[in-house]
N, C-alpha and C positions, 0 to 999 in steps of 0.2 A: 708923323709925316702926313697923316690923313688931314689934320687940321692946318698945319703950318707949311707943308710943302707937298701939295697934291701932285704936282708935276714930277717931283723927285720920286714920289711913291709909285707913279705909273712907270717911270724909268726902272725902278727896282723890280716891279712886277714883270716887266719884259725880260729882265735878267733871270728872275726866279722861275716864272711859269713857262717861259719859252726857252729857258736854258741857254740864253745868249750871253756873249761876252759884252762888257760895256761898250767897247768900240763898235761892235755890231749893232747895238741899239742906236748909237749915234748915227749910223749910216742909213737908218730906216727913213723912207720917204712915203708919202701917201700912196704912190703907185706900187709900193711893195706890199701893201696890206690889201688882201682880197677877202672882204667880209662875207661875200656870197658863198665862197668855197671854204671859208674859215682857214685860210693859209696865209703865210707871209713868205716873202723871198728876201734873203739877206746874203750879203757878201761876207763870207767867213774868213777866218784867219789865213786860210790857204788861197785866198782870192777866188774861191769857187762860190758861185751863187747857189744857195741851197733853198729848197722849199720846205717849210716846216708848218705843221698844223698850229692853229691858234687854239689852245685848250678852252673849253667852255668857261673855266675859271677866269680866263683873261678877257673874254668877249665883253662881259658886262662893264669892264673898266675902260674900254676904248671910247674915245670921243667920237662924235659925228664927224666924219671926214669928207662928207659930200660937198661942202662949200669951199674946200681948199683946192689949190692947184696940185696936180699930180706930182710935181717936182718939189713941193714943199716937204721939209723935214718934219718928222713926227715930234722931234725934240729940239727946241731952241731955248734960250734963256726965258722966253716968254710963252712957250707953248709951240703949237704948230706954226710953220712959216718958213721963210727963207733964212738961211744962216751961212754967211760967207766966212768960214773959218776952217783951219786945218783940222783934220780928224782928231789929231792928238790934243789940240786945244779944246775941242768939243768934249772929249772924254775927260780931260782935266777939269773943265768947268763943272761937270756933274760930280766928279770925284771931290772937288772942293766943296760943293754944296752938301754932299754926303758927310764930309768931314765936320761940318758945323753940327749936323745932327749927332754924329758920333761923339763929338766933344761934349755936347750937351748931356748925352747919356753916359759919359765917362767910359766909353769903350776904348780898348787899346788899339795901337797902330796895326795890329794883325787883322783888324776888321776893315774891309774895304768893299767897294761895290762888287768886285769879283767874288768875294766871299759868298754872296747869295747864289751864284752859280754852283760853287762847291757844295754848299748846304743842300740845295735842291736836287742836285745829281746824287748826292749821298742818300738823301731821303728817298728818292725814286728807286735807287738800286736796293736799298734795304727793304722797302715794301715789296718789290718784286721777288726778292730772295725768300720772303715768308712762304711763298707758294711755288717757287721754281728753283731749279738747280742753278748753280753759278753760271753755267753756259747759257741757259735759257734767259736768266735775268740780264746777262750781258748782251745777248742778242736783242732783247726787247729794248734795253737801255740805249743801245747804239742807234736804233731807229729814232729814238726821241732826242738824244743829245746831239746827233749829227756827227759823231766821231766817224772818221772815214775807214777805220779798221778796228778789229777786235784788239789788236796789240795797242793801238793808241788809247782805246777805252780802258784796257787793263792797266796801262801805265798811269792813266789819270786816276783810276779808282785806288791804285796803290798809293799814289802821291797824296791823296786826300783821306787815306785810311777808311775807305767806305766799308770794307769788310774786315773784321778782326776774327782770329781763330777762336774756337771754343777753348775752354780751360784745358790745358794740355798737361796738367800735373801728373796724371796717370802715366804719361809717356816718360816722365823723368824719374820715376821710382825705381 
């Protein structure tokens, strides 16, 4: 993607490093990115506008936004600019672009743009669990992922098998 699809790579990085859903990335406009304070504002699944930090890892990938209109979208088929399309069509556009990459790499249908969110939330949680209790790791994860409740995060972590039990053979003997 770095060579052949840099715009798609940036889209994937927003999903991965900011732990956004693909539809949320499609909603981003220049006005939503505050580089000075290193935060972005995004309308989430529940129609709530959330403020999230932009991790250092992401900052170096961002284009210069200063010459664009504040209402311009960060992602269009040609980069930053206006895009008069329904959100679902925007998301499908980037999903179809990713499908071409996926097909070229011979990845199965279980891999999609949303998979990056799953992967990075799992990675985040597992790294936190190395030095924290499950409750502490979940509390820190919640701040980063934007889940509105511990129950929502726990369900998400269960659904993606973020934590597996240790070998329980001794319990069955």
